[in-house]
Gaussian input, Z-matrix of N, CA and C with variables (Angstrom, degrees):
# hf/3-21g

backbone

0 1
 N
 C     1     B1
 C     2     B2     1     A1
 N     3     B3     2     A2     1     D1
 C     4     B4     3     A3     2     D2
 C     5     B5     4     A4     3     D3
 N     6     B6     5     A5     4     D4
 C     7     B7     6     A6     5     D5
 C     8     B8     7     A7     6     D6
 N     9     B9     8     A8     7     D7
 C    10    B10     9     A9     8     D8
 C    11    B11    10    A10     9     D9
 N    12    B12    11    A11    10    D10
 C    13    B13    12    A12    11    D11
 C    14    B14    13    A13    12    D12
 N    15    B15    14    A14    13    D13
 C    16    B16    15    A15    14    D14
 C    17    B17    16    A16    15    D15
 N    18    B18    17    A17    16    D16
 C    19    B19    18    A18    17    D17
 C    20    B20    19    A19    18    D18
 N    21    B21    20    A20    19    D19
 C    22    B22    21    A21    20    D20
 C    23    B23    22    A22    21    D21
 N    24    B24    23    A23    22    D22
 C    25    B25    24    A24    23    D23
 C    26    B26    25    A25    24    D24
 N    27    B27    26    A26    25    D25
 C    28    B28    27    A27    26    D26
 C    29    B29    28    A28    27    D27
 N    30    B30    29    A29    28    D28
 C    31    B31    30    A30    29    D29
 C    32    B32    31    A31    30    D30
 N    33    B33    32    A32    31    D31
 C    34    B34    33    A33    32    D32
 C    35    B35    34    A34    33    D33
 N    36    B36    35    A35    34    D34
 C    37    B37    36    A36    35    D35
 C    38    B38    37    A37    36    D36
 N    39    B39    38    A38    37    D37
 C    40    B40    39    A39    38    D38
 C    41    B41    40    A40    39    D39
 N    42    B42    41    A41    40    D40
 C    43    B43    42    A42    41    D41
 C    44    B44    43    A43    42    D42
 N    45    B45    44    A44    43    D43
 C    46    B46    45    A45    44    D44
 C    47    B47    46    A46    45    D45
 N    48    B48    47    A47    46    D46
 C    49    B49    48    A48    47    D47
 C    50    B50    49    A49    48    D48
 N    51    B51    50    A50    49    D49
 C    52    B52    51    A51    50    D50
 C    53    B53    52    A52    51    D51
 N    54    B54    53    A53    52    D52
 C    55    B55    54    A54    53    D53
 C    56    B56    55    A55    54    D54
 N    57    B57    56    A56    55    D55
 C    58    B58    57    A57    56    D56
 C    59    B59    58    A58    57    D57
 N    60    B60    59    A59    58    D58
 C    61    B61    60    A60    59    D59
 C    62    B62    61    A61    60    D60
 N    63    B63    62    A62    61    D61
 C    64    B64    63    A63    62    D62
 C    65    B65    64    A64    63    D63
 N    66    B66    65    A65    64    D64
 C    67    B67    66    A66    65    D65
 C    68    B68    67    A67    66    D66
 N    69    B69    68    A68    67    D67
 C    70    B70    69    A69    68    D68
 C    71    B71    70    A70    69    D69
 N    72    B72    71    A71    70    D70
 C    73    B73    72    A72    71    D71
 C    74    B74    73    A73    72    D72
 N    75    B75    74    A74    73    D73
 C    76    B76    75    A75    74    D74
 C    77    B77    76    A76    75    D75
 N    78    B78    77    A77    76    D76
 C    79    B79    78    A78    77    D77
 C    80    B80    79    A79    78    D78
 N    81    B81    80    A80    79    D79
 C    82    B82    81    A81    80    D80
 C    83    B83    82    A82    81    D81
 N    84    B84    83    A83    82    D82
 C    85    B85    84    A84    83    D83
 C    86    B86    85    A85    84    D84
 N    87    B87    86    A86    85    D85
 C    88    B88    87    A87    86    D86
 C    89    B89    88    A88    87    D87
 N    90    B90    89    A89    88    D88
 C    91    B91    90    A90    89    D89
 C    92    B92    91    A91    90    D90
 N    93    B93    92    A92    91    D91
 C    94    B94    93    A93    92    D92
 C    95    B95    94    A94    93    D93
 N    96    B96    95    A95    94    D94
 C    97    B97    96    A96    95    D95
 C    98    B98    97    A97    96    D96
 N    99    B99    98    A98    97    D97
 C   100   B100    99    A99    98    D98
 C   101   B101   100   A100    99    D99
 N   102   B102   101   A101   100   D100
 C   103   B103   102   A102   101   D101
 C   104   B104   103   A103   102   D102
 N   105   B105   104   A104   103   D103
 C   106   B106   105   A105   104   D104
 C   107   B107   106   A106   105   D105
 N   108   B108   107   A107   106   D106
 C   109   B109   108   A108   107   D107
 C   110   B110   109   A109   108   D108
 N   111   B111   110   A110   109   D109
 C   112   B112   111   A111   110   D110
 C   113   B113   112   A112   111   D111
 N   114   B114   113   A113   112   D112
 C   115   B115   114   A114   113   D113
 C   116   B116   115   A115   114   D114
 N   117   B117   116   A116   115   D115
 C   118   B118   117   A117   116   D116
 C   119   B119   118   A118   117   D117
 N   120   B120   119   A119   118   D118
 C   121   B121   120   A120   119   D119
 C   122   B122   121   A121   120   D120
 N   123   B123   122   A122   121   D121
 C   124   B124   123   A123   122   D122
 C   125   B125   124   A124   123   D123
 N   126   B126   125   A125   124   D124
 C   127   B127   126   A126   125   D125
 C   128   B128   127   A127   126   D126
 N   129   B129   128   A128   127   D127
 C   130   B130   129   A129   128   D128
 C   131   B131   130   A130   129   D129
 N   132   B132   131   A131   130   D130
 C   133   B133   132   A132   131   D131
 C   134   B134   133   A133   132   D132
 N   135   B135   134   A134   133   D133
 C   136   B136   135   A135   134   D134
 C   137   B137   136   A136   135   D135
 N   138   B138   137   A137   136   D136
 C   139   B139   138   A138   137   D137
 C   140   B140   139   A139   138   D138
 N   141   B141   140   A140   139   D139
 C   142   B142   141   A141   140   D140
 C   143   B143   142   A142   141   D141
 N   144   B144   143   A143   142   D142
 C   145   B145   144   A144   143   D143
 C   146   B146   145   A145   144   D144
 N   147   B147   146   A146   145   D145
 C   148   B148   147   A147   146   D146
 C   149   B149   148   A148   147   D147
 N   150   B150   149   A149   148   D148
 C   151   B151   150   A150   149   D149
 C   152   B152   151   A151   150   D150
 N   153   B153   152   A152   151   D151
 C   154   B154   153   A153   152   D152
 C   155   B155   154   A154   153   D153
 N   156   B156   155   A155   154   D154
 C   157   B157   156   A156   155   D155
 C   158   B158   157   A157   156   D156
 N   159   B159   158   A158   157   D157
 C   160   B160   159   A159   158   D158
 C   161   B161   160   A160   159   D159
 N   162   B162   161   A161   160   D160
 C   163   B163   162   A162   161   D161
 C   164   B164   163   A163   162   D162
 N   165   B165   164   A164   163   D163
 C   166   B166   165   A165   164   D164
 C   167   B167   166   A166   165   D165
 N   168   B168   167   A167   166   D166
 C   169   B169   168   A168   167   D167
 C   170   B170   169   A169   168   D168
 N   171   B171   170   A170   169   D169
 C   172   B172   171   A171   170   D170
 C   173   B173   172   A172   171   D171
 N   174   B174   173   A173   172   D172
 C   175   B175   174   A174   173   D173
 C   176   B176   175   A175   174   D174
 N   177   B177   176   A176   175   D175
 C   178   B178   177   A177   176   D176
 C   179   B179   178   A178   177   D177
 N   180   B180   179   A179   178   D178
 C   181   B181   180   A180   179   D179
 C   182   B182   181   A181   180   D180
 N   183   B183   182   A182   181   D181
 C   184   B184   183   A183   182   D182
 C   185   B185   184   A184   183   D183
 N   186   B186   185   A185   184   D184
 C   187   B187   186   A186   185   D185
 C   188   B188   187   A187   186   D186
 N   189   B189   188   A188   187   D187
 C   190   B190   189   A189   188   D188
 C   191   B191   190   A190   189   D189
 N   192   B192   191   A191   190   D190
 C   193   B193   192   A192   191   D191
 C   194   B194   193   A193   192   D192
 N   195   B195   194   A194   193   D193
 C   196   B196   195   A195   194   D194
 C   197   B197   196   A196   195   D195
 N   198   B198   197   A197   196   D196
 C   199   B199   198   A198   197   D197
 C   200   B200   199   A199   198   D198
 N   201   B201   200   A200   199   D199
 C   202   B202   201   A201   200   D200
 C   203   B203   202   A202   201   D201
 N   204   B204   203   A203   202   D202
 C   205   B205   204   A204   203   D203
 C   206   B206   205   A205   204   D204
 N   207   B207   206   A206   205   D205
 C   208   B208   207   A207   206   D206
 C   209   B209   208   A208   207   D207
 N   210   B210   209   A209   208   D208
 C   211   B211   210   A210   209   D209
 C   212   B212   211   A211   210   D210
 N   213   B213   212   A212   211   D211
 C   214   B214   213   A213   212   D212
 C   215   B215   214   A214   213   D213
 N   216   B216   215   A215   214   D214
 C   217   B217   216   A216   215   D215
 C   218   B218   217   A217   216   D216
 N   219   B219   218   A218   217   D217
 C   220   B220   219   A219   218   D218
 C   221   B221   220   A220   219   D219
 N   222   B222   221   A221   220   D220
 C   223   B223   222   A222   221   D221
 C   224   B224   223   A223   222   D222
 N   225   B225   224   A224   223   D223
 C   226   B226   225   A225   224   D224
 C   227   B227   226   A226   225   D225
 N   228   B228   227   A227   226   D226
 C   229   B229   228   A228   227   D227
 C   230   B230   229   A229   228   D228
 N   231   B231   230   A230   229   D229
 C   232   B232   231   A231   230   D230
 C   233   B233   232   A232   231   D231
 N   234   B234   233   A233   232   D232
 C   235   B235   234   A234   233   D233
 C   236   B236   235   A235   234   D234
 N   237   B237   236   A236   235   D235
 C   238   B238   237   A237   236   D236
 C   239   B239   238   A238   237   D237

   B1=1.2997
   B2=1.5894
   B3=1.3358
   B4=1.5052
   B5=1.4128
   B6=1.4868
   B7=1.4387
   B8=1.4420
   B9=1.3697
   B10=1.4348
   B11=1.5752
   B12=1.3925
   B13=1.4911
   B14=1.5046
   B15=1.2961
   B16=1.4337
   B17=1.5732
   B18=1.3397
   B19=1.4735
   B20=1.5085
   B21=1.2862
   B22=1.4710
   B23=1.4475
   B24=1.3474
   B25=1.4420
   B26=1.4789
   B27=1.2895
   B28=1.4683
   B29=1.5252
   B30=1.2957
   B31=1.4143
   B32=1.5050
   B33=1.3150
   B34=1.5668
   B35=1.4692
   B36=1.3528
   B37=1.3790
   B38=1.5422
   B39=1.2746
   B40=1.3509
   B41=1.6073
   B42=1.2263
   B43=1.5576
   B44=1.4726
   B45=1.4319
   B46=1.4274
   B47=1.4708
   B48=1.3090
   B49=1.4618
   B50=1.6404
   B51=1.2772
   B52=1.4856
   B53=1.5819
   B54=1.2278
   B55=1.5929
   B56=1.5131
   B57=1.2887
   B58=1.4593
   B59=1.6267
   B60=1.2977
   B61=1.5369
   B62=1.5193
   B63=1.3713
   B64=1.3892
   B65=1.6119
   B66=1.3345
   B67=1.5577
   B68=1.5280
   B69=1.3867
   B70=1.4863
   B71=1.4709
   B72=1.4158
   B73=1.4740
   B74=1.5913
   B75=1.2957
   B76=1.5467
   B77=1.4687
   B78=1.4049
   B79=1.4437
   B80=1.4461
   B81=1.5033
   B82=1.2915
   B83=1.5935
   B84=1.4292
   B85=1.5188
   B86=1.4949
   B87=1.2877
   B88=1.4488
   B89=1.6500
   B90=1.2775
   B91=1.4401
   B92=1.3677
   B93=1.4068
   B94=1.4717
   B95=1.4399
   B96=1.3469
   B97=1.4608
   B98=1.4970
   B99=1.3400
   B100=1.4857
   B101=1.3964
   B102=1.3357
   B103=1.4188
   B104=1.5837
   B105=1.3451
   B106=1.3815
   B107=1.5044
   B108=1.3977
   B109=1.4871
   B110=1.5751
   B111=1.2638
   B112=1.5190
   B113=1.5515
   B114=1.3130
   B115=1.4332
   B116=1.4456
   B117=1.3318
   B118=1.4952
   B119=1.5246
   B120=1.3341
   B121=1.5041
   B122=1.5163
   B123=1.2809
   B124=1.4114
   B125=1.5690
   B126=1.4490
   B127=1.5029
   B128=1.5173
   B129=1.2715
   B130=1.5736
   B131=1.4422
   B132=1.3195
   B133=1.4649
   B134=1.4922
   B135=1.3677
   B136=1.5059
   B137=1.4867
   B138=1.2587
   B139=1.5946
   B140=1.6330
   B141=1.2987
   B142=1.5063
   B143=1.3506
   B144=1.3165
   B145=1.5131
   B146=1.5362
   B147=1.3241
   B148=1.3628
   B149=1.5011
   B150=1.4341
   B151=1.4570
   B152=1.5748
   B153=1.2856
   B154=1.4130
   B155=1.6159
   B156=1.3204
   B157=1.4096
   B158=1.4420
   B159=1.3803
   B160=1.4717
   B161=1.4369
   B162=1.3078
   B163=1.4601
   B164=1.6762
   B165=1.3161
   B166=1.3772
   B167=1.5630
   B168=1.3306
   B169=1.4542
   B170=1.5432
   B171=1.3742
   B172=1.3440
   B173=1.5535
   B174=1.2820
   B175=1.3704
   B176=1.6019
   B177=1.3153
   B178=1.4034
   B179=1.7022
   B180=1.3122
   B181=1.4193
   B182=1.4905
   B183=1.2381
   B184=1.4997
   B185=1.6112
   B186=1.1689
   B187=1.4376
   B188=1.6561
   B189=1.3205
   B190=1.4675
   B191=1.5190
   B192=1.3011
   B193=1.5723
   B194=1.4534
   B195=1.3350
   B196=1.4243
   B197=1.6325
   B198=1.3158
   B199=1.4571
   B200=1.6679
   B201=1.2653
   B202=1.4508
   B203=1.5917
   B204=1.2333
   B205=1.5265
   B206=1.5196
   B207=1.3111
   B208=1.4935
   B209=1.5560
   B210=1.3219
   B211=1.5121
   B212=1.5733
   B213=1.2676
   B214=1.4113
   B215=1.5252
   B216=1.2393
   B217=1.6036
   B218=1.5797
   B219=1.2673
   B220=1.4836
   B221=1.5702
   B222=1.1800
   B223=1.5642
   B224=1.4336
   B225=1.3040
   B226=1.4064
   B227=1.4114
   B228=1.3972
   B229=1.4832
   B230=1.5379
   B231=1.3488
   B232=1.4769
   B233=1.4381
   B234=1.3666
   B235=1.5297
   B236=1.6045
   B237=1.2671
   B238=1.4897
   B239=1.4771
   A1=113.00
   A2=111.04
   A3=116.75
   A4=107.13
   A5=113.43
   A6=113.86
   A7=107.79
   A8=116.24
   A9=119.90
   A10=105.90
   A11=109.67
   A12=116.72
   A13=103.88
   A14=118.06
   A15=130.09
   A16=103.13
   A17=115.48
   A18=120.82
   A19=111.52
   A20=115.42
   A21=122.85
   A22=108.85
   A23=115.62
   A24=120.12
   A25=114.10
   A26=115.21
   A27=123.45
   A28=109.80
   A29=119.49
   A30=125.32
   A31=115.96
   A32=116.13
   A33=120.97
   A34=105.81
   A35=109.02
   A36=120.52
   A37=119.97
   A38=120.09
   A39=130.33
   A40=105.09
   A41=119.50
   A42=122.85
   A43=109.74
   A44=117.49
   A45=121.53
   A46=110.36
   A47=118.11
   A48=125.55
   A49=109.16
   A50=112.71
   A51=120.84
   A52=109.82
   A53=109.86
   A54=121.29
   A55=103.13
   A56=120.84
   A57=122.20
   A58=109.97
   A59=116.63
   A60=115.85
   A61=107.33
   A62=122.86
   A63=123.53
   A64=110.27
   A65=114.25
   A66=115.26
   A67=113.73
   A68=113.79
   A69=115.81
   A70=118.00
   A71=112.47
   A72=117.87
   A73=106.41
   A74=114.63
   A75=118.03
   A76=116.35
   A77=117.38
   A78=121.23
   A79=107.13
   A80=119.89
   A81=124.56
   A82=104.13
   A83=114.97
   A84=118.31
   A85=109.82
   A86=112.27
   A87=122.96
   A88=104.20
   A89=109.92
   A90=116.43
   A91=111.60
   A92=116.39
   A93=125.34
   A94=110.73
   A95=119.26
   A96=119.13
   A97=106.11
   A98=111.83
   A99=117.72
   A100=115.78
   A101=121.80
   A102=128.07
   A103=106.27
   A104=113.56
   A105=120.54
   A106=117.04
   A107=114.63
   A108=122.43
   A109=104.52
   A110=118.00
   A111=120.60
   A112=108.98
   A113=118.11
   A114=120.07
   A115=112.54
   A116=120.62
   A117=121.04
   A118=109.86
   A119=120.23
   A120=125.05
   A121=103.90
   A122=121.26
   A123=126.45
   A124=108.33
   A125=111.97
   A126=113.16
   A127=115.45
   A128=114.72
   A129=113.54
   A130=114.12
   A131=116.81
   A132=116.58
   A133=117.86
   A134=110.31
   A135=112.97
   A136=116.97
   A137=111.68
   A138=120.51
   A139=107.64
   A140=112.08
   A141=112.90
   A142=114.01
   A143=124.72
   A144=124.02
   A145=116.16
   A146=117.62
   A147=120.41
   A148=111.99
   A149=114.85
   A150=121.95
   A151=112.21
   A152=119.78
   A153=119.46
   A154=111.80
   A155=118.65
   A156=123.71
   A157=111.61
   A158=115.81
   A159=117.11
   A160=111.35
   A161=119.72
   A162=119.82
   A163=103.34
   A164=119.24
   A165=121.41
   A166=100.58
   A167=116.18
   A168=118.84
   A169=108.80
   A170=116.14
   A171=120.63
   A172=111.26
   A173=121.30
   A174=119.31
   A175=112.11
   A176=118.16
   A177=118.42
   A178=107.84
   A179=112.86
   A180=117.24
   A181=105.94
   A182=123.42
   A183=127.25
   A184=108.14
   A185=116.44
   A186=114.42
   A187=114.07
   A188=111.95
   A189=121.01
   A190=109.94
   A191=116.67
   A192=124.28
   A193=106.88
   A194=119.98
   A195=122.56
   A196=109.13
   A197=114.09
   A198=120.16
   A199=101.90
   A200=124.25
   A201=118.36
   A202=111.48
   A203=115.19
   A204=113.75
   A205=112.23
   A206=118.09
   A207=118.81
   A208=107.62
   A209=114.85
   A210=118.18
   A211=108.81
   A212=119.70
   A213=124.47
   A214=107.44
   A215=114.07
   A216=120.96
   A217=108.38
   A218=113.94
   A219=118.42
   A220=105.46
   A221=126.80
   A222=126.17
   A223=110.25
   A224=119.62
   A225=123.92
   A226=116.97
   A227=109.14
   A228=120.09
   A229=109.86
   A230=117.32
   A231=126.28
   A232=114.80
   A233=116.77
   A234=118.70
   A235=113.50
   A236=112.37
   A237=117.40
   A238=101.41
   D1=137.73
   D2=-175.14
   D3=-67.92
   D4=142.42
   D5=171.68
   D6=-105.85
   D7=134.47
   D8=-176.21
   D9=-136.43
   D10=142.29
   D11=-174.15
   D12=-135.28
   D13=134.74
   D14=172.74
   D15=-98.98
   D16=119.36
   D17=176.58
   D18=-116.66
   D19=114.60
   D20=178.26
   D21=-86.53
   D22=147.27
   D23=-176.58
   D24=67.87
   D25=35.06
   D26=-165.53
   D27=-83.63
   D28=-13.76
   D29=-178.43
   D30=-58.70
   D31=-36.08
   D32=178.33
   D33=-164.20
   D34=-179.79
   D35=-177.63
   D36=58.43
   D37=-140.80
   D38=-173.69
   D39=-63.11
   D40=-43.28
   D41=178.35
   D42=-53.68
   D43=-50.05
   D44=-175.31
   D45=-67.21
   D46=-40.14
   D47=179.28
   D48=-59.32
   D49=-43.60
   D50=178.76
   D51=-61.25
   D52=-45.53
   D53=-176.96
   D54=-61.58
   D55=-52.51
   D56=-176.94
   D57=-62.56
   D58=-40.19
   D59=-179.89
   D60=-68.22
   D61=-39.37
   D62=-177.98
   D63=-67.40
   D64=-37.15
   D65=174.37
   D66=-59.42
   D67=-38.03
   D68=175.33
   D69=-60.44
   D70=-25.27
   D71=178.49
   D72=-97.29
   D73=18.63
   D74=171.48
   D75=68.16
   D76=28.15
   D77=170.82
   D78=-78.69
   D79=142.07
   D80=162.20
   D81=-78.88
   D82=143.44
   D83=-172.86
   D84=-121.36
   D85=151.96
   D86=164.01
   D87=-122.47
   D88=111.91
   D89=176.64
   D90=-91.53
   D91=133.93
   D92=-175.43
   D93=-124.17
   D94=130.85
   D95=176.22
   D96=-173.88
   D97=174.75
   D98=-178.70
   D99=-84.83
   D100=-28.37
   D101=-171.54
   D102=-101.88
   D103=102.93
   D104=-179.40
   D105=-58.73
   D106=-42.81
   D107=-177.73
   D108=-60.91
   D109=-48.46
   D110=-174.92
   D111=-66.07
   D112=-38.32
   D113=177.12
   D114=-65.60
   D115=-37.12
   D116=177.23
   D117=-70.31
   D118=-35.41
   D119=175.56
   D120=-59.13
   D121=-55.90
   D122=-171.49
   D123=-58.33
   D124=-49.56
   D125=175.85
   D126=-59.51
   D127=-37.84
   D128=173.55
   D129=-62.64
   D130=-36.62
   D131=178.49
   D132=-69.93
   D133=-33.67
   D134=168.47
   D135=-66.94
   D136=-45.72
   D137=-178.58
   D138=-55.08
   D139=-42.46
   D140=-179.20
   D141=-76.32
   D142=-26.41
   D143=169.79
   D144=-84.13
   D145=-23.48
   D146=-177.26
   D147=-147.62
   D148=71.08
   D149=-169.25
   D150=-66.38
   D151=-14.27
   D152=178.28
   D153=-77.99
   D154=-9.01
   D155=176.42
   D156=-85.53
   D157=144.63
   D158=169.28
   D159=-95.96
   D160=135.34
   D161=-172.46
   D162=-128.60
   D163=125.40
   D164=-178.83
   D165=-121.42
   D166=144.43
   D167=177.96
   D168=-116.28
   D169=138.95
   D170=-178.46
   D171=-130.62
   D172=105.36
   D173=-179.16
   D174=-72.62
   D175=126.65
   D176=-170.43
   D177=-160.94
   D178=146.44
   D179=168.15
   D180=-108.62
   D181=117.65
   D182=-171.70
   D183=-74.18
   D184=-10.29
   D185=174.13
   D186=-83.61
   D187=-6.95
   D188=178.51
   D189=-104.33
   D190=122.38
   D191=-176.55
   D192=-59.38
   D193=-39.70
   D194=-170.96
   D195=-69.98
   D196=-36.29
   D197=-178.01
   D198=-76.27
   D199=-33.98
   D200=174.05
   D201=-65.82
   D202=-41.05
   D203=174.51
   D204=-61.91
   D205=-35.19
   D206=-174.53
   D207=-66.99
   D208=-34.08
   D209=175.40
   D210=-58.10
   D211=-42.39
   D212=-177.31
   D213=-69.12
   D214=-43.08
   D215=176.57
   D216=-57.21
   D217=-43.42
   D218=-177.51
   D219=-67.08
   D220=-41.02
   D221=170.81
   D222=-50.33
   D223=-51.54
   D224=-178.80
   D225=-58.18
   D226=-46.90
   D227=-175.92
   D228=-63.33
   D229=-39.06
   D230=-179.05
   D231=-81.21
   D232=-8.01
   D233=177.96
   D234=81.45
   D235=25.39
   D236=176.02
   D237=-86.26

């Protein structure tokens, strides 16, 4: 079974550290945060260190209901 983790606040700090740790355990990741440039940078870092992991970025503000629904739509579109 494929291991998948959704990490919020993944652009920096604790969220980014959690994402890196999960990638080393070969989780596929959905990185969620407000800053798309920082998310992309975090994803690039993870992919370079653990190329066998799939990493998807989703820009979202979790205080916004439409953004939370967009995360679910992203899962469906990507086949999770």
